[in-house]
PyMOL Python script that loads the backbone (N, CA, C, O; Angstrom):
from pymol import cmd

cmd.read_pdbstr("""\
ATOM      1  N   MET A   1      -1.970 -12.274   3.440  1.00  0.00           N
ATOM      2  CA  MET A   1      -2.785 -11.075   3.539  1.00  0.00           C
ATOM      3  C   MET A   1      -1.910  -9.936   4.074  1.00  0.00           C
ATOM      4  O   MET A   1      -1.225 -10.108   5.082  1.00  0.00           O
ATOM      5  N   PRO A   2      -1.926  -8.780   3.413  1.00  0.00           N
ATOM      6  CA  PRO A   2      -1.129  -7.652   3.902  1.00  0.00           C
ATOM      7  C   PRO A   2      -1.628  -7.196   5.267  1.00  0.00           C
ATOM      8  O   PRO A   2      -2.808  -7.342   5.588  1.00  0.00           O
ATOM      9  N   SER A   3      -0.748  -6.661   6.041  1.00  0.00           N
ATOM     10  CA  SER A   3      -1.160  -6.155   7.341  1.00  0.00           C
ATOM     11  C   SER A   3      -1.981  -4.890   7.136  1.00  0.00           C
ATOM     12  O   SER A   3      -1.865  -4.249   6.091  1.00  0.00           O
ATOM     13  N   PRO A   4      -2.805  -4.517   8.102  1.00  0.00           N
ATOM     14  CA  PRO A   4      -3.627  -3.319   7.965  1.00  0.00           C
ATOM     15  C   PRO A   4      -2.815  -2.048   7.734  1.00  0.00           C
ATOM     16  O   PRO A   4      -3.311  -1.100   7.126  1.00  0.00           O
ATOM     17  N   LEU A   5      -1.584  -2.019   8.210  1.00  0.00           N
ATOM     18  CA  LEU A   5      -0.765  -0.823   8.052  1.00  0.00           C
ATOM     19  C   LEU A   5       0.142  -0.883   6.831  1.00  0.00           C
ATOM     20  O   LEU A   5       0.917   0.044   6.595  1.00  0.00           O
ATOM     21  N   GLY A   6       0.059  -1.949   6.058  1.00  0.00           N
ATOM     22  CA  GLY A   6       0.837  -2.035   4.847  1.00  0.00           C
ATOM     23  C   GLY A   6       2.219  -2.628   4.991  1.00  0.00           C
ATOM     24  O   GLY A   6       2.954  -2.718   4.008  1.00  0.00           O
ATOM     25  N   ARG A   7       2.594  -3.035   6.194  1.00  0.00           N
ATOM     26  CA  ARG A   7       3.898  -3.671   6.355  1.00  0.00           C
ATOM     27  C   ARG A   7       3.834  -5.064   5.747  1.00  0.00           C
ATOM     28  O   ARG A   7       2.835  -5.762   5.916  1.00  0.00           O
ATOM     29  N   PRO A   8       4.873  -5.477   5.048  1.00  0.00           N
ATOM     30  CA  PRO A   8       4.835  -6.800   4.430  1.00  0.00           C
ATOM     31  C   PRO A   8       4.881  -7.912   5.467  1.00  0.00           C
ATOM     32  O   PRO A   8       5.646  -7.852   6.429  1.00  0.00           O
ATOM     33  N   HIS A   9       4.053  -8.925   5.256  1.00  0.00           N
ATOM     34  CA  HIS A   9       4.057 -10.107   6.111  1.00  0.00           C
ATOM     35  C   HIS A   9       4.973 -11.177   5.556  1.00  0.00           C
ATOM     36  O   HIS A   9       5.463 -12.027   6.300  1.00  0.00           O
ATOM     37  N   THR A  10       5.209 -11.142   4.255  1.00  0.00           N
ATOM     38  CA  THR A  10       5.981 -12.202   3.616  1.00  0.00           C
ATOM     39  C   THR A  10       7.163 -11.603   2.858  1.00  0.00           C
ATOM     40  O   THR A  10       7.212 -10.404   2.587  1.00  0.00           O
ATOM     41  N   ALA A  11       8.100 -12.464   2.530  1.00  0.00           N
ATOM     42  CA  ALA A  11       9.242 -12.030   1.727  1.00  0.00           C
ATOM     43  C   ALA A  11       8.762 -11.579   0.353  1.00  0.00           C
ATOM     44  O   ALA A  11       9.317 -10.643  -0.223  1.00  0.00           O
ATOM     45  N   HIS A  12       7.732 -12.241  -0.177  1.00  0.00           N
ATOM     46  CA  HIS A  12       7.183 -11.863  -1.489  1.00  0.00           C
ATOM     47  C   HIS A  12       6.687 -10.417  -1.475  1.00  0.00           C
ATOM     48  O   HIS A  12       6.953  -9.658  -2.407  1.00  0.00           O
ATOM     49  N   GLU A  13       5.972 -10.042  -0.427  1.00  0.00           N
ATOM     50  CA  GLU A  13       5.480  -8.667  -0.328  1.00  0.00           C
ATOM     51  C   GLU A  13       6.637  -7.684  -0.184  1.00  0.00           C
ATOM     52  O   GLU A  13       6.610  -6.610  -0.784  1.00  0.00           O
ATOM     53  N   ALA A  14       7.630  -8.029   0.586  1.00  0.00           N
ATOM     54  CA  ALA A  14       8.796  -7.150   0.762  1.00  0.00           C
ATOM     55  C   ALA A  14       9.497  -6.937  -0.572  1.00  0.00           C
ATOM     56  O   ALA A  14       9.908  -5.822  -0.891  1.00  0.00           O
ATOM     57  N   ILE A  15       9.633  -7.998  -1.347  1.00  0.00           N
ATOM     58  CA  ILE A  15      10.270  -7.890  -2.662  1.00  0.00           C
ATOM     59  C   ILE A  15       9.419  -7.035  -3.593  1.00  0.00           C
ATOM     60  O   ILE A  15       9.957  -6.253  -4.378  1.00  0.00           O
ATOM     61  N   LYS A  16       8.105  -7.174  -3.516  1.00  0.00           N
ATOM     62  CA  LYS A  16       7.199  -6.367  -4.346  1.00  0.00           C
ATOM     63  C   LYS A  16       7.384  -4.886  -4.028  1.00  0.00           C
ATOM     64  O   LYS A  16       7.452  -4.067  -4.944  1.00  0.00           O
ATOM     65  N   TYR A  17       7.465  -4.529  -2.753  1.00  0.00           N
ATOM     66  CA  TYR A  17       7.662  -3.129  -2.361  1.00  0.00           C
ATOM     67  C   TYR A  17       9.032  -2.637  -2.819  1.00  0.00           C
ATOM     68  O   TYR A  17       9.157  -1.534  -3.350  1.00  0.00           O
ATOM     69  N   GLU A  18      10.062  -3.465  -2.611  1.00  0.00           N
ATOM     70  CA  GLU A  18      11.414  -3.084  -3.004  1.00  0.00           C
ATOM     71  C   GLU A  18      11.503  -2.861  -4.517  1.00  0.00           C
ATOM     72  O   GLU A  18      12.137  -1.909  -4.972  1.00  0.00           O
ATOM     73  N   THR A  19      10.871  -3.737  -5.288  1.00  0.00           N
ATOM     74  CA  THR A  19      10.866  -3.612  -6.745  1.00  0.00           C
ATOM     75  C   THR A  19      10.183  -2.319  -7.172  1.00  0.00           C
ATOM     76  O   THR A  19      10.664  -1.630  -8.072  1.00  0.00           O
ATOM     77  N   ALA A  20       9.074  -1.988  -6.538  1.00  0.00           N
ATOM     78  CA  ALA A  20       8.359  -0.745  -6.865  1.00  0.00           C
ATOM     79  C   ALA A  20       9.247   0.459  -6.590  1.00  0.00           C
ATOM     80  O   ALA A  20       9.307   1.379  -7.405  1.00  0.00           O
ATOM     81  N   LEU A  21       9.930   0.467  -5.465  1.00  0.00           N
ATOM     82  CA  LEU A  21      10.802   1.591  -5.131  1.00  0.00           C
ATOM     83  C   LEU A  21      11.961   1.705  -6.109  1.00  0.00           C
ATOM     84  O   LEU A  21      12.335   2.812  -6.497  1.00  0.00           O
ATOM     85  N   LYS A  22      12.529   0.585  -6.510  1.00  0.00           N
ATOM     86  CA  LYS A  22      13.636   0.610  -7.467  1.00  0.00           C
ATOM     87  C   LYS A  22      13.177   1.092  -8.842  1.00  0.00           C
ATOM     88  O   LYS A  22      13.988   1.578  -9.630  1.00  0.00           O
ATOM     89  N   ALA A  23      11.869   0.958  -9.136  1.00  0.00           N
ATOM     90  CA  ALA A  23      11.314   1.409 -10.413  1.00  0.00           C
ATOM     91  C   ALA A  23      10.790   2.839 -10.297  1.00  0.00           C
ATOM     92  O   ALA A  23       9.987   3.284 -11.117  1.00  0.00           O
ATOM     93  N   ASP A  24      11.258   3.559  -9.261  1.00  0.00           N
ATOM     94  CA  ASP A  24      10.862   4.954  -9.022  1.00  0.00           C
ATOM     95  C   ASP A  24       9.368   5.118  -8.753  1.00  0.00           C
ATOM     96  O   ASP A  24       8.784   6.148  -9.091  1.00  0.00           O
ATOM     97  N   LYS A  25       8.760   4.124  -8.157  1.00  0.00           N
ATOM     98  CA  LYS A  25       7.369   4.230  -7.723  1.00  0.00           C
ATOM     99  C   LYS A  25       7.381   4.585  -6.242  1.00  0.00           C
ATOM    100  O   LYS A  25       8.431   4.565  -5.600  1.00  0.00           O
ATOM    101  N   PHE A  26       6.224   4.906  -5.711  1.00  0.00           N
ATOM    102  CA  PHE A  26       6.103   5.272  -4.305  1.00  0.00           C
ATOM    103  C   PHE A  26       5.394   4.167  -3.547  1.00  0.00           C
ATOM    104  O   PHE A  26       4.538   3.473  -4.096  1.00  0.00           O
ATOM    105  N   VAL A  27       5.751   4.012  -2.294  1.00  0.00           N
ATOM    106  CA  VAL A  27       5.028   3.123  -1.390  1.00  0.00           C
ATOM    107  C   VAL A  27       4.439   4.023  -0.321  1.00  0.00           C
ATOM    108  O   VAL A  27       5.170   4.682   0.418  1.00  0.00           O
ATOM    109  N   LEU A  28       3.136   4.050  -0.241  1.00  0.00           N
ATOM    110  CA  LEU A  28       2.433   4.909   0.705  1.00  0.00           C
ATOM    111  C   LEU A  28       1.800   4.051   1.781  1.00  0.00           C
ATOM    112  O   LEU A  28       1.067   3.109   1.482  1.00  0.00           O
ATOM    113  N   MET A  29       2.081   4.373   3.026  1.00  0.00           N
ATOM    114  CA  MET A  29       1.465   3.669   4.148  1.00  0.00           C
ATOM    115  C   MET A  29       0.523   4.634   4.849  1.00  0.00           C
ATOM    116  O   MET A  29       0.869   5.786   5.109  1.00  0.00           O
ATOM    117  N   VAL A  30      -0.650   4.154   5.143  1.00  0.00           N
ATOM    118  CA  VAL A  30      -1.660   4.976   5.802  1.00  0.00           C
ATOM    119  C   VAL A  30      -1.870   4.454   7.216  1.00  0.00           C
ATOM    120  O   VAL A  30      -2.129   3.269   7.425  1.00  0.00           O
ATOM    121  N   HIS A  31      -1.756   5.346   8.165  1.00  0.00           N
ATOM    122  CA  HIS A  31      -1.990   4.999   9.564  1.00  0.00           C
ATOM    123  C   HIS A  31      -3.253   5.709  10.007  1.00  0.00           C
ATOM    124  O   HIS A  31      -3.418   6.901   9.749  1.00  0.00           O
ATOM    125  N   GLY A  32      -4.143   4.996  10.668  1.00  0.00           N
ATOM    126  CA  GLY A  32      -5.358   5.610  11.171  1.00  0.00           C
ATOM    127  C   GLY A  32      -6.363   4.540  11.547  1.00  0.00           C
ATOM    128  O   GLY A  32      -6.068   3.345  11.540  1.00  0.00           O
ATOM    129  N   SER A  33      -7.543   5.000  11.873  1.00  0.00           N
ATOM    130  CA  SER A  33      -8.612   4.068  12.227  1.00  0.00           C
ATOM    131  C   SER A  33      -9.018   3.273  10.993  1.00  0.00           C
ATOM    132  O   SER A  33      -8.623   3.603   9.875  1.00  0.00           O
ATOM    133  N   ALA A  34      -9.802   2.232  11.202  1.00  0.00           N
ATOM    134  CA  ALA A  34     -10.279   1.427  10.073  1.00  0.00           C
ATOM    135  C   ALA A  34     -11.054   2.300   9.094  1.00  0.00           C
ATOM    136  O   ALA A  34     -10.953   2.117   7.881  1.00  0.00           O
ATOM    137  N   GLU A  35     -11.818   3.236   9.613  1.00  0.00           N
ATOM    138  CA  GLU A  35     -12.601   4.140   8.761  1.00  0.00           C
ATOM    139  C   GLU A  35     -11.680   5.040   7.929  1.00  0.00           C
ATOM    140  O   GLU A  35     -11.910   5.240   6.737  1.00  0.00           O
ATOM    141  N   GLU A  36     -10.647   5.575   8.561  1.00  0.00           N
ATOM    142  CA  GLU A  36      -9.699   6.436   7.845  1.00  0.00           C
ATOM    143  C   GLU A  36      -8.929   5.644   6.785  1.00  0.00           C
ATOM    144  O   GLU A  36      -8.670   6.154   5.694  1.00  0.00           O
ATOM    145  N   GLN A  37      -8.569   4.418   7.102  1.00  0.00           N
ATOM    146  CA  GLN A  37      -7.871   3.576   6.132  1.00  0.00           C
ATOM    147  C   GLN A  37      -8.778   3.262   4.940  1.00  0.00           C
ATOM    148  O   GLN A  37      -8.328   3.274   3.794  1.00  0.00           O
ATOM    149  N   ALA A  38     -10.039   2.983   5.210  1.00  0.00           N
ATOM    150  CA  ALA A  38     -10.989   2.697   4.130  1.00  0.00           C
ATOM    151  C   ALA A  38     -11.160   3.917   3.229  1.00  0.00           C
ATOM    152  O   ALA A  38     -11.233   3.783   2.007  1.00  0.00           O
ATOM    153  N   LYS A  39     -11.224   5.100   3.826  1.00  0.00           N
ATOM    154  CA  LYS A  39     -11.356   6.320   3.032  1.00  0.00           C
ATOM    155  C   LYS A  39     -10.119   6.527   2.159  1.00  0.00           C
ATOM    156  O   LYS A  39     -10.242   6.867   0.982  1.00  0.00           O
ATOM    157  N   ALA A  40      -8.947   6.327   2.718  1.00  0.00           N
ATOM    158  CA  ALA A  40      -7.708   6.470   1.953  1.00  0.00           C
ATOM    159  C   ALA A  40      -7.671   5.464   0.808  1.00  0.00           C
ATOM    160  O   ALA A  40      -7.266   5.801  -0.305  1.00  0.00           O
ATOM    161  N   ARG A  41      -8.090   4.236   1.078  1.00  0.00           N
ATOM    162  CA  ARG A  41      -8.116   3.194   0.042  1.00  0.00           C
ATOM    163  C   ARG A  41      -9.050   3.600  -1.092  1.00  0.00           C
ATOM    164  O   ARG A  41      -8.731   3.396  -2.263  1.00  0.00           O
ATOM    165  N   THR A  42     -10.212   4.177  -0.745  1.00  0.00           N
ATOM    166  CA  THR A  42     -11.179   4.628  -1.750  1.00  0.00           C
ATOM    167  C   THR A  42     -10.600   5.752  -2.599  1.00  0.00           C
ATOM    168  O   THR A  42     -10.735   5.741  -3.822  1.00  0.00           O
ATOM    169  N   VAL A  43      -9.962   6.715  -1.960  1.00  0.00           N
ATOM    170  CA  VAL A  43      -9.366   7.842  -2.692  1.00  0.00           C
ATOM    171  C   VAL A  43      -8.283   7.336  -3.643  1.00  0.00           C
ATOM    172  O   VAL A  43      -8.241   7.741  -4.805  1.00  0.00           O
ATOM    173  N   LEU A  44      -7.415   6.462  -3.162  1.00  0.00           N
ATOM    174  CA  LEU A  44      -6.343   5.943  -4.006  1.00  0.00           C
ATOM    175  C   LEU A  44      -6.878   5.082  -5.143  1.00  0.00           C
ATOM    176  O   LEU A  44      -6.359   5.138  -6.258  1.00  0.00           O
ATOM    177  N   ALA A  45      -7.909   4.289  -4.873  1.00  0.00           N
ATOM    178  CA  ALA A  45      -8.481   3.429  -5.912  1.00  0.00           C
ATOM    179  C   ALA A  45      -9.106   4.254  -7.029  1.00  0.00           C
ATOM    180  O   ALA A  45      -9.131   3.814  -8.179  1.00  0.00           O
ATOM    181  N   SER A  46      -9.611   5.442  -6.709  1.00  0.00           N
ATOM    182  CA  SER A  46     -10.235   6.283  -7.731  1.00  0.00           C
ATOM    183  C   SER A  46      -9.215   7.163  -8.453  1.00  0.00           C
ATOM    184  O   SER A  46      -9.565   7.895  -9.379  1.00  0.00           O
ATOM    185  N   SER A  47      -7.954   7.089  -8.027  1.00  0.00           N
ATOM    186  CA  SER A  47      -6.897   7.864  -8.674  1.00  0.00           C
ATOM    187  C   SER A  47      -6.153   6.968  -9.654  1.00  0.00           C
ATOM    188  O   SER A  47      -6.608   5.874  -9.988  1.00  0.00           O
ATOM    189  N   LYS A  48      -5.026   7.442 -10.099  1.00  0.00           N
ATOM    190  CA  LYS A  48      -4.214   6.639 -11.002  1.00  0.00           C
ATOM    191  C   LYS A  48      -3.181   5.830 -10.226  1.00  0.00           C
ATOM    192  O   LYS A  48      -2.086   5.575 -10.727  1.00  0.00           O
ATOM    193  N   ALA A  49      -3.518   5.434  -9.031  1.00  0.00           N
ATOM    194  CA  ALA A  49      -2.604   4.650  -8.215  1.00  0.00           C
ATOM    195  C   ALA A  49      -2.317   3.324  -8.920  1.00  0.00           C
ATOM    196  O   ALA A  49      -3.219   2.700  -9.479  1.00  0.00           O
ATOM    197  N   TRP A  50      -1.067   2.909  -8.888  1.00  0.00           N
ATOM    198  CA  TRP A  50      -0.647   1.690  -9.558  1.00  0.00           C
ATOM    199  C   TRP A  50      -1.307   0.476  -8.922  1.00  0.00           C
ATOM    200  O   TRP A  50      -1.791  -0.414  -9.621  1.00  0.00           O
ATOM    201  N   GLN A  51      -1.326   0.442  -7.610  1.00  0.00           N
ATOM    202  CA  GLN A  51      -1.878  -0.700  -6.905  1.00  0.00           C
ATOM    203  C   GLN A  51      -2.251  -0.272  -5.500  1.00  0.00           C
ATOM    204  O   GLN A  51      -1.507   0.468  -4.857  1.00  0.00           O
ATOM    205  N   THR A  52      -3.392  -0.726  -5.021  1.00  0.00           N
ATOM    206  CA  THR A  52      -3.765  -0.481  -3.630  1.00  0.00           C
ATOM    207  C   THR A  52      -3.972  -1.819  -2.954  1.00  0.00           C
ATOM    208  O   THR A  52      -4.406  -2.789  -3.575  1.00  0.00           O
ATOM    209  N   VAL A  53      -3.653  -1.854  -1.669  1.00  0.00           N
ATOM    210  CA  VAL A  53      -3.776  -3.093  -0.908  1.00  0.00           C
ATOM    211  C   VAL A  53      -4.701  -2.845   0.255  1.00  0.00           C
ATOM    212  O   VAL A  53      -4.958  -3.753   1.045  1.00  0.00           O
TER     213      VAL A  53
END
""", "prot")
cmd.dss("prot")
cmd.show_as("cartoon", "prot")
cmd.util.cbc("prot")
cmd.orient("prot")
């Protein structure tokens, strides 16, 4: 399970982030309360975001 702040817990997650960056994608980390994180997740999910966690 990803951490609430988006830091990878596993090597698999770290590789996934590294691969995205090498493919010229962005990795966005959101810091805030649970409510603020949920709002950010909703906004990103309704956009053309490649993947949200």
